[in-house]
N, C-alpha and C positions, 0 to 999 in steps of 0.2 A: 158345275154340279159334280159332286163326288161320284166316281164310277162304282158300280156295284161290285162287291167282293166276290171273286170266283171261288169255286169249290177248292181248287188247289191252294189259293191264298188263305182260305179259311182253315185248311188243314195245317198249313205252315204256321199259322198263328196259334192253333190249339195243340198241335203235336210237336212242332219243331221240324227243321229240315233233316235231322238225322233219323227220324222215325221211319221204319220200313214202309208203312202205308203212305206216308207223304211221298217217299221216293217213287213208289209204284204209280201213284196218281200223277206226279209230275212227268214221269215217263209216258204215261197215257197221253198227256197233252202233246208231247213231241210226236207220238205215233199218229194221233189224230191229225196233226198238221201235215204229216207226210201223206196221209190218206187224201187230204185236200189237194195236195200237189199231184198225186197220182191221178186223181179224178180230173183235174184241170189239164194236165198234160195229155191224158187220153182224149179229151175233147179236141185239143189242138190237132193231134195226129189223125183223128178220125176225119178231119176236114181236108186232109192233104192226100192227093193221089200219089204224089212222089215228093221226096225231099232230097236235096243234095247238101250234105253236111259240110262240104268243103266251102260252099259259098253262101249258104242260107243262114245268116246270122241268127234270125229268129228261131229257126229249127234247132240250131246248135244250143241256144239258150234253153229251149224246152227240153232238149235231150239231156242237158246237164241237170235240169230240175227233176226230170223223170228218174235219172240215175241216182240222185241223192235220195229221192223217195224210196226207191227200191232198196238201196243200201241201208237206209234207216229201218225199214221193215225187217230186213234180214238180220240186222244187228240187234233187234229186239229179242233175240233168242235167249240172252242171259236174263232178261226181264221175266220171260215165261219160266225159265228154270228156277229162279228165285221163288216164284210163286209155288211151283210144283214140289220143290225140294225143301223149302224153308217155311213158307207160310201155310200152305194147304195142309201139311201133316198135323200142325198144331190145331188148325180149325177142325179138321176131321176128328181129332182126338177128343174134341168137345161136342161131338154129336152131329156136326154139320157136314155129313159125308156127301149127299147127293149134289149140292151146288158145286162143291170142289171137283167132283168127278165130271160134272157137266162141262166145267171150264177146261179141264184137261183134255176132254174129248174134242173140244173146239180148237185147242192148241194143235192137236194131232191133225185135225182136218185142214187147218190153215198153213201148217208148216210147209208142205210140199208146194203149195201154191205160191208162197213167198219166195221159195227157192227158184221156182220156175220163172217168176217175174224177174228176179235178179239176173238169171241167165239170159232171158230174152233181151233185157236192156244191155247187158254186157256184149251180147252178140251184135246188137245194133250199133253199139259204139265201135266195135271191131270193124264194122263195115264203113267207118267214117271216111276212109281214103277213097272209096268208090261212091259212097253215098247210097241212100235208099232210093235211087233213081229208077230202078226197075219196077214197073207197076205190079208185077206178080209178087216180088219180094215184099214190096210195101203193103200190098193187100194182105199177105200172110201175117206180117207184123201187126197190122191194124186189127185183124181178127183175133189174134192171140192176146194182144194188149186189152182189147175190149172184153174178152172172155175172163181174163184174170182180174180186171178191174171190177167186173160185175160180181165176182165172188169175194174178192179181198175187201173191197171198200165197205159194203154193207155188213159183211161178216164180222170184220174187226170193230166197226162202229158199234154194232149190237153187243158184241162181246165186252167191249170196254164199258158200255152203259150198264150192263149187268154187274160187272165187277165194282164199278164206282158207286152204283146206287143200291146194290143188294149185298154182295159178298164182302166187300171191305167194311161197310158199316157193321155187318154181322160179326166179322172178325174182331172189330174193336169192342163189341159188346161181350163176346165170349172169352176173349183173352184179356184178363184184367190185371195180371201181375206183370210188373216191369221186367222181372228176370226173364220171362218167356220172350218178351219183345227184344230184349238184348240178345237172347240166344238166336232168334230169327235173324236179327241184323248180323250177328257173327257168321251165321251160315251163308247169308247173302254176300257178305264180304269175301268169303272163301270162293263162292261161285264167280263173283266179279260183276261188273256193271257195264252198261251199254257204252261202247265207244262210238258215239254218233258221228256221222260224216262231218257234222258241223262243229265238232270240238276243235279248239285251236291247235294247229300243228305248227311246230317251230320252223318247218321248211316251207310253209305257205307264205306267199308274198303278201305284204301288208296291204298293198293296193287291192289284191283280190279279196282279202278279208273284208275290207270296207265295201267292196263292190257287192258282196253278198249280204253284209250286215252294216247298213249305214251308220248305226249308232256306235259301231266300233271306232269310227272316226273320232268321236268324243273321248273314248278311252285313250286312243293314241295321243290326241292333243293334250289331254290331262297329264300324260306321262312324258310329254315332250318328244314324241316319236313322229317323224315326218312321214306321213302316209300318202302325200300327193306327189311331190317331186321325187321322194324316195320310195315310192310305192312299189318299185321293181325288186326291192330287197326282201329276202326271206325274213320272217318274223324274228328269228334268233339273231340274225345279223343286225337288223334294225335296232333291236333292244341293246345290243352291245355298242353299236356305233353311236347311238344317241344317249348312252349312259343311263338307261332306265333300269328300274328294279324288275328283274325278270319274273320273280315270284308274284309281285304285285300286279304286273301287266297280265300275266296268264290268269291270275285269280279274277281280275276284273273282267277279262274277256269271257271266262267260263261262266261267271255270274250272269253276264249279258246273254250268253247262249242259253243257259238254263232258264232264265226268265222269259226268253222270247220263244223258245222252241226251235226245232230244226228248220221249219219254214213257217211263214205266216202270210197266208193269202187273204186273211180277213181278221178282224178282232180288234184288240185294244190299242193298236199302234205302238207296240213296244219297239218297233224299228228293226225287226230282224231282216227280212229280205223282200218285203213287199215292194218298196221303192226300187231296190236294186234289180229285182226281176224285171220291173217295168222298163228301166233304162237299158238293161242288157238286151231287151227284146223289142222295145218300142221302135216304130219307124224313125229313121234318122232325122227326118224333118221335125218330128215331135221333140226329139232330144235337143236339136238345135234351138227350137223355139223356147224350150225350157231354160237353156243356158242364157239366151238373150233376155228373156222376160224376167228371170229371177236374178241371175248373177250380174249380167251386164247392166241391167237397170239399177240394181243395188249400187254398183260402183259409180254409175253416173250421178247418183244422188249423194253417196257417201263421200266421195273424194273431195268435191268442193267444200263440203261442210267440215271435213277433217282438216282441210287446208286452213280454213278460218280458225278452227279450234287450236291447232298446233301453233299458229302464229300468235293468237291471243295469249296462250299459255306461256310461250317464250317471252313475250313482252312483259308479262306480269311477274314471272318467276325465274327468268333466265339468269339474273344476276346471282341469286342464291342457289340455283340448281343448274350448273353449266351443262349437264348432260342433256338438257332440253334443246340446246342448239344442235346436237347430233340427231336427236329425235326429229327435229324440224327438218334438217337437211336430208336425212334418210327417207322420211315420209315423202317429201316433195320429189326426190329422185324416183321413188317407187311410183308415185302418182303419175309422173310423166310417162314412165315405161308402161304402166297399165293402160293409160289412155291410148297410147300408140298400139298396144297389143289388141285392144278391143277393135280398133279400126281395121287392123289386119284380119282379124277373125271375121268381122261382119262384111268387109268389102272384098276380101280375097278368098279365104278358106271356105266359109259357109256357102257362098254362091257356087263354088266348085262342087261341093257335096250335094247341094240342091239340084244342080244340073245333072249329076249322076242319077239321083233319085228319079228325075223327070224322064231321062233319056236312056238310062242303063249304060251309058258310055263309061267304061272302066278307065279310059284315059283321063277322065276328070279326076278320079281318085288318085291316079298316079301323080298328077300335078299337085293334088292336095297333100300328098305325102311329103313332097318337097317343102311345102309351107309348114307342115306339122313339125318337121325337124327344127326349123327356126323357132317356132312357137314354144316347143318344149325346152329349148335353151332359155327362152324368156321366162318360162315357168320356174326354171331352176334359179334364175336371178331374183325373181319375186320371192321365192321361198327363202333364199339367203338373206334378202333385205328384211323380211319379217322376223327371221331368227335374230338378226342383229338388232332390230328394234326392241325385241323382247330382252335381249342381253343388256343393251344400253340402259333400258328402263328398270333393270333388275326385276324382270317378270311383272312389270307394270306396278311396282310397289309405290304407293302414295306416301309422300312425306307428311309430317304432322301439320305443316302449314298449307296443305293443298286446299285450294278453293273449289267451289262446285265446277268451274270451267275446267280446272286441272283434272278433276275426277271424271268429268264427261269425256275429256280428250282421251284418257287412258281406257275408259270403257269402250269408246267407239273404235279405238285402235285394236282392241282385242276382238271386237265384233268384226272388223275388217279382216283380221287374221283368219278367223273361223270361216268367213265366207270365201275368201280366196283359196283356202285349203280345200274346201268342198268343191269349188269351181274347178280348180286344177285337177282334183281327183276325178271329176266327171269326164274331163277331157283326156288326161293322161292314161287313166285306167279303164275307161269305158268307151269313149268316142274314138280315140285314136287306134286302139286295138281293133275295133270293128272296121275301121278304114283299111288297116293293114291286112285284115283277113280277106278283104275283097280282092286285093291284088296278089294275095298269096305270099 
């Protein structure tokens, strides 16, 4: 069933992405998502008597989420200035003075609260080395966070509703000439636009980007950027190393960010951070269960089937397409390594982690880290094999005489590549860093 068109999507269709009203409403979506995160983070911290950010991975995840929300709300200042200095004067000149003045008054009321929230969160992050383990310090933090949340969340939600439902539609009715809208946009360009914390930064590691925005993995895969084994590289380095088009990559990432909003705790599944937040914060046992039931189970089914398909394709087309012999050999080497890799994870690594979860014995994680080093080398080998398969097959280009089995083989090999990349990403960029945090 086709999903219902959102207000922002309707404006994009009717006005276009360059129209000032569309820009303001799209920014509202980002602000509303930040409010959702602020509200959710407040609920988490209100339940905790103390936290130690040095060892509590869940608390670190929620602190990062809270910090991004606070930074997003503070960064919205250019949004308010574009309203006050570019849009509202033109609306007032056409007789709608009271609603504009009311919105400006609300801006003034909320500004100091947002600044106070940002400072509160920055102070909490500065305490990370010692943690909020002092009950009095934590109680003060909780009280201030609750008070600011109670003011900012309903205040901004109501403010945005009034602008989206009343003021902006009124502005579209009273400002009817295109020249005025172009003038408003020009003034807005001079003021500048919000640099959200989630905008792509060239020094941000590609693995971290996918950790916060799962669908970014599809962007990287489409541009041939290794985000799993090469997830430790800054974005700019990865783009250069992998020979990608920097402008195209950044544009695709920005489009994904714009479409999804800064955070997404609920909604239409655009794939921003909902899943990533979960695996950054979920109990370790739950993450392990996900890896086993989703990715290990997939490989146990897919590898034998691909063995059959690559062998059939080689028999039928190997004479006219000698590259299929290399595809067959590369795949079966990869298959053997992956099968042994799964055994090591399920019989050695994961039991150590589960023992730590059950007993709190940090020595179990210390032993697990030794295994992780070996497994990450195997991840590198799997990534290299998948890249070689793609190169040998010329990006899985089908010849004119390809039969349905040939087509199915190449389709399934690409499916394998996508799953292994996501599998390795979950371990290299989410699971393994959480283990290393435990032992410092």
